[in-house]
C-alpha positions in Angstrom: 15.3 -31.4 -40.1 14.9 -27.9 -38.9 18.3 -26.8 -36.8 15.7 -26.1 -33.9 15.3 -29.7 -33.6 18.5 -31.2 -32.9 18.7 -28.1 -29.7 18.4 -30.2 -26.7 15.8 -28.4 -24.4 16.5 -27.3 -21.0 15.5 -29.2 -18.5 12.7 -27.9 -16.0 15.1 -28.2 -13.1 17.7 -26.3 -14.7 15.1 -23.5 -15.9 13.6 -23.0 -13.0 17.5 -22.2 -11.4 18.3 -20.0 -14.0 14.9 -18.2 -13.5 14.0 -18.3 -10.3 17.2 -18.5 -8.4 20.2 -17.6 -10.0 19.3 -14.0 -10.9 18.7 -13.2 -6.8 21.6 -14.9 -6.5 23.8 -13.0 -8.5 22.3 -9.3 -7.6 23.8 -10.5 -3.8 27.0 -11.3 -4.7 27.0 -8.0 -7.2 26.1 -5.2 -4.1 28.4 -7.4 -1.9 31.4 -7.4 -4.5 30.1 -3.7 -4.8 30.0 -2.5 -1.2 33.6 -4.1 -1.2 35.0 -2.1 -4.0 33.4 1.5 -2.1 34.9 0.2 1.2 38.3 -0.1 -0.6 38.2 3.2 -2.3 37.3 4.8 1.0 40.6 3.5 2.9 43.0 5.8 4.0 46.0 6.3 2.3 48.5 5.0 5.1 48.5 1.0 4.7 45.2 0.5 6.6 43.2 -2.6 5.7 40.2 -3.3 4.1 37.5 -4.0 6.9 34.5 -4.5 5.2 34.6 -8.6 6.0 34.8 -7.4 9.4 31.9 -6.9 11.9 33.4 -3.7 12.7 33.0 -2.4 9.7 29.2 -3.0 9.7 28.7 -1.3 12.9 27.6 2.0 13.9 26.1 4.1 17.2 22.7 2.2 16.8 24.2 -1.2 16.1 25.5 -1.1 19.7 22.3 -0.6 20.9 20.4 -3.4 18.9 23.2 -6.0 20.0 22.5 -4.8 23.6 18.9 -5.8 23.3 19.8 -9.0 21.6 22.4 -9.8 24.5 20.4 -8.8 27.8 17.5 -6.8 26.8 15.5 -3.5 27.7 16.4 -1.0 30.0 15.9 2.4 31.0 17.4 4.6 33.5 18.9 8.2 34.1 21.7 9.0 32.8 23.3 10.7 36.0 22.9 7.0 38.1 25.6 5.9 36.5 27.4 9.1 34.6 27.5 11.6 37.1 29.2 13.8 34.4 26.3 13.6 31.8 23.8 15.6 30.6 20.3 15.3 33.2 18.3 12.8 30.3 17.2 9.4 30.0 19.3 6.7 29.1 18.9 3.1 27.5 18.0 1.3 24.3 14.1 1.7 24.2 14.3 4.0 21.5 15.1 0.6 19.2 12.8 -1.9 18.2 12.8 -5.7 19.2 12.6 -7.7 15.8 16.0 -7.4 14.6 17.6 -8.1 17.7 15.4 -10.9 18.7 16.5 -12.4 15.4 20.2 -11.6 16.1 19.7 -13.3 19.7 17.9 -16.6 18.3 20.6 -16.8 15.4 22.9 -16.7 18.5 22.2 -19.8 20.0 24.0 -21.5 17.5 27.2 -20.5 19.2 28.2 -17.7 17.2 29.2 -14.5 18.4 26.1 -11.6 18.4 28.3 -9.4 16.0 28.4 -12.4 13.6 24.8 -13.3 14.0 23.7 -9.9 13.3 25.7 -9.4 9.9 24.4 -12.8 9.1 20.7 -11.8 9.4 21.4 -9.0 8.0 23.1 -10.6 4.4 20.5 -13.4 4.6 17.8 -10.7 4.7 19.1 -9.0 1.7 19.3 -12.3 -0.4 15.6 -12.5 0.9 14.7 -9.6 -0.2 16.2 -9.7 -3.7 14.4 -13.5 -3.8 10.9 -11.8 -3.1 11.2 -9.1 -5.3 12.6 -11.1 -8.3 9.8 -13.3 -7.4 7.3 -10.2 -7.6 8.9 -9.1 -10.9 7.5 -12.2 -12.6 10.5 -14.0 -12.2 11.2 -13.3 -15.9 14.7 -12.5 -17.6 13.8 -9.5 -19.4 15.5 -5.9 -20.2 12.9 -4.6 -17.6 13.6 -7.2 -15.1 17.3 -7.1 -15.0 17.7 -3.4 -14.8 15.4 -3.0 -11.8 17.3 -6.2 -10.1 20.7 -3.8 -11.5 19.1 -0.7 -9.6 18.8 -2.7 -6.7 22.3 -3.3 -6.2 23.1 0.2 -5.5 20.0 1.2 -4.1 19.4 4.9 -2.4 20.9 3.9 1.2 21.6 0.4 0.2 24.5 0.7 2.5 22.5 0.2 5.0 21.4 -3.2 4.3 24.7 -4.5 4.7 25.2 -2.8 8.7 23.7 -4.5 11.7 20.5 -2.6 11.1 16.8 -3.7 10.8 17.1 -2.3 7.2 17.3 -5.3 5.2 15.1 -7.2 7.7 12.3 -4.9 8.4 12.3 -4.1 3.9 12.1 -8.0 3.3 9.4 -7.9 5.5 7.4 -5.3 4.1 7.9 -7.5 0.5 7.0 -10.2 2.3 3.5 -8.3 3.1 3.2 -7.4 -0.3 3.5 -11.0 -1.3 0.3 -11.8 0.9 -1.5 -9.2 -0.5 -1.1 -10.2 -4.0 -1.6 -13.7 -3.4 -4.9 -13.1 -1.2 -3.6 -14.5 1.9 -4.3 -12.3 4.5 -2.1 -14.2 6.8 1.1 -14.0 4.9 0.4 -10.2 4.6 -0.1 -10.0 8.5 3.1 -12.0 9.4 5.3 -9.6 7.1 3.3 -6.4 8.5 4.2 -7.6 12.5 7.7 -8.2 11.8 8.2 -5.0 9.6 6.4 -3.3 12.2 8.2 -5.2 14.9 11.8 -4.0 13.1 11.2 -0.3 13.1 8.5 2.1 13.8 8.5 3.1 10.0 7.7 -0.3 9.0 4.4 0.3 10.6 3.3 1.7 7.3 2.6 -1.7 6.3 -0.6 -1.2 8.6 -1.7 2.3 6.6 -1.6 0.0 3.4 -3.4 -2.8 4.3 -6.1 -1.3 5.7 -6.1 0.7 2.3 -6.0 -2.8 0.4 -9.9 -3.1 1.2 -10.1 -1.4 -2.1 -7.2 -2.5 -4.3 -7.1 -6.2 -3.0 -8.9 -9.6 -2.1 -10.9 -8.8 -5.1 -12.5 -12.3 -5.0 -14.3 -11.4 -2.5 -17.5 -9.3 -1.5 -17.0 -6.3 0.1 -17.5 -7.2 3.9 -14.8 -10.2 3.3 -12.2 -7.7 2.1 -13.1 -5.2 4.6 -12.4 -7.8 6.8 -9.3 -9.5 5.6 -7.9 -5.8 5.3 -9.1 -4.8 9.1 -7.4 -8.5 10.6 -4.9 -8.4 8.6 -3.5 -4.6 9.5 -4.3 -5.1 13.4 -2.0 -8.3 13.6 0.5 -6.1 12.0 0.1 -3.2 13.9 0.5 -5.9 17.0 4.3 -5.9 15.9 4.5 -2.5 17.7 2.6 -3.5 20.9 4.7 -6.6 21.1 7.7 -4.0 21.3 5.8 -1.8 23.9 5.7 -5.5 25.7 8.7 -5.8 25.9 10.4 -2.4 26.6 7.3 -2.8 29.5 8.0 -6.0 31.0 12.1 -5.0 31.6 11.3 -1.1 32.5 7.8 -1.3 33.8 6.9 1.2 31.9 4.5 1.4 28.6 5.5 4.7 27.5 9.6 3.5 27.6 10.0 4.2 24.3 8.2 7.8 24.2 10.0 9.0 27.5 13.5 7.9 25.6 12.7 9.8 22.4 11.4 12.9 24.1 14.2 13.0 26.6 17.2 12.2 24.6 16.4 12.9 21.1 14.0 15.8 21.4 11.7 13.3 18.8 8.2 11.9 19.6 5.4 14.8 18.3 5.0 15.1 14.7 6.9 17.8 12.8 6.5 19.9 9.8 8.1 17.6 7.0 9.2 20.2 4.7 10.9 22.0 7.7 12.2 18.5 8.7 13.6 18.0 5.1 15.4 21.4 5.0 17.0 20.2 8.2 18.0 17.2 7.5 19.9 18.6 3.9 21.4 21.3 6.0 22.8 19.3 8.8 26.3 19.6 9.0 27.8 16.5 8.9 30.8 17.2 7.2 31.6 19.6 10.3 29.9 17.1 13.0 32.8 14.6 12.4 35.3 14.8 9.5 38.0 12.1 9.4 41.4 12.7 9.7 44.6 11.3 7.9 45.0 11.2 4.3 41.4 11.0 2.6 41.0 8.6 0.0 39.1 11.2 -3.1 36.0 9.0 -2.4 36.0 10.1 0.8 36.9 13.9 0.4 34.0 14.6 -2.1 31.4 12.7 -0.3 31.1 14.4 3.0 28.4 16.0 1.8 26.7 13.4 0.0 23.5 13.8 2.0 22.5 15.8 0.1 22.4 14.3 -2.9 20.6 11.4 -1.8 17.7 13.4 -0.7 17.4 14.4 -4.0 17.7 11.4 -5.4 15.4 10.1 -2.9 12.4 12.6 -3.9 13.2 11.9 -7.6 12.9 8.0 -7.1 9.8 9.0 -5.3 8.0 11.0 -8.1 9.1 8.6 -10.6 7.0 6.1 -8.9 4.0 8.2 -8.6 4.3 9.5 -12.1 4.7 6.0 -13.2 1.5 4.4 -11.4 -0.2 7.6 -13.1 1.1 6.6 -16.6 -0.3 3.0 -16.2 -3.5 4.0 -14.6 -4.2 6.7 -17.5 -2.8 3.7 -19.9 -4.6 0.6 -19.0 -6.7 2.0 -16.1 -5.6 -0.2 -13.3 -2.4 -0.9 -11.5 -1.5 -4.7 -10.0 -2.1 -5.1 -6.3 1.3 -5.4 -6.0 2.4 -2.0 -7.6 -0.9 -0.5 -5.1 0.5 -2.0 -2.6 4.3 -0.4 -3.0 3.0 2.5 -4.5 1.5 3.1 -1.0 4.3 1.9 0.7 6.6 3.9 -0.6 5.0 7.3 -0.3 4.7 6.6 3.0 8.2 5.9 3.8 9.7 8.6 2.1 7.7 11.0 4.3 7.0 9.1 8.2 11.0 10.3 8.9 10.0 14.1 8.7 6.7 13.5 10.1 8.7 12.1 13.1 11.6 14.3 13.0 14.7 11.7 12.2 17.4 14.3 10.9 19.9 12.0 11.4 18.3 8.9 10.2 15.8 9.5 7.4 18.9 8.6 4.5 18.8 4.7 6.1 14.8 4.8 6.7 14.5 5.3 3.3 16.2 2.5 1.8 12.9 0.6 3.0 11.5 2.4 -0.8 13.2 -0.3 -2.1 9.6 -2.0 -2.1 9.1 1.0 -5.1 11.1 -1.2 -7.4 8.3 -3.2 -8.4 7.0 -0.3 -10.4 10.5 0.7 -11.8 9.7 -2.3 -14.0 7.3 -0.1 -15.8 9.6 2.6 -16.3 10.9 3.4 -19.8 14.4 1.4 -20.6 15.8 4.7 -20.9 14.8 6.1 -17.2 16.1 2.7 -15.6 19.5 3.0 -17.2 19.3 6.2 -16.2 18.6 5.3 -12.8 20.8 3.0 -12.6 23.5 5.5 -13.4 22.9 7.9 -10.8 22.0 5.3 -8.2 25.6 4.0 -8.5 27.3 7.4 -8.6 25.5 8.1 -5.6 25.4 4.2 -3.6 29.4 5.2 -3.5 29.5 8.4 -2.1 27.2 7.3 0.5 28.8 4.6 1.2 32.3 6.4 1.5 30.4 8.4 3.9 29.6 5.2 5.9 33.2 3.6 6.1 35.1 6.7 7.0 32.8 6.8 9.9 30.8 10.1 9.2 27.1 8.8 9.1 26.0 7.2 12.5 
């Protein structure tokens, strides 16, 4: 009798857990472990406690605005009406979208604090990101898929996937949108696009991808049906932005409350020259704008300009995605549906912050190019391994900037 006949076959349920559920759970645990180690290495050498497991460690300037929306809704007012010595601009929280804070409000009805609810929404969304990505990768343990998941644990800008920000929730929604396109379900695609657009203006790139999906998805349908599904899913996804503006209108009486606050307080709202904005983002003086005090750990001391290497890494990642797609088209004369969707979203997410002039927030918005990992599985193993090394180093440096309070 051959030896193989003596081996008891793996039960289907155990095989499903090992291949379908275990890898994304392990990836989520590993990224939390790595982030905790980065936080620990960022603590000043004065006996300070590692604050990674506290809600304060996940809180930055915008987090307060998201929490205020969750607690009391939207408001907009002249700053001098409340703060006499403040400059003559508009104040409020209408520059932030409601998808994430409304999720936080829903979780807080269980009795949890808003802060804990915010962290919970973020971490559950991150776990969901790994689960959906794993499904899109085929849920098979191979070198290509394992290396892709590993890169995801230290993804550029991924420190904000743990913070009180909508980045993880919005990225999960984009991945769900891709699932809908891949499965030929315009309803799922529309739902994912709606949530992505409701979480952050950058998420509205899903609308453009869905409009273009008529040319690479819904291929079992005739052309009129394909255009109808693409248009309908895009329209419903765009309603995420309309929902955000409706909530702002209800609270302030202004449909343009978002635009007013962006223009008055942040000088944003008009289209910019993207290459000029890239240069401004690269030259932004974070280290002089805010320098941590006290005995700085080595990692923090050498990370105060990490946003510059972050920009280079993001550019390299996007170019690798473009090159991988081009090679696949030359070799196979086609891309998979989910690969087309990921390609379009990656390029759009990278460019949008620079057209909008987000010189102080592009590095966290770019974390949503996580969706490009769908194409990373097609890269040669040495390219994947190199990406993993560079992403790991950059994750540590940008994470140190975050935990040292240099990044907003």
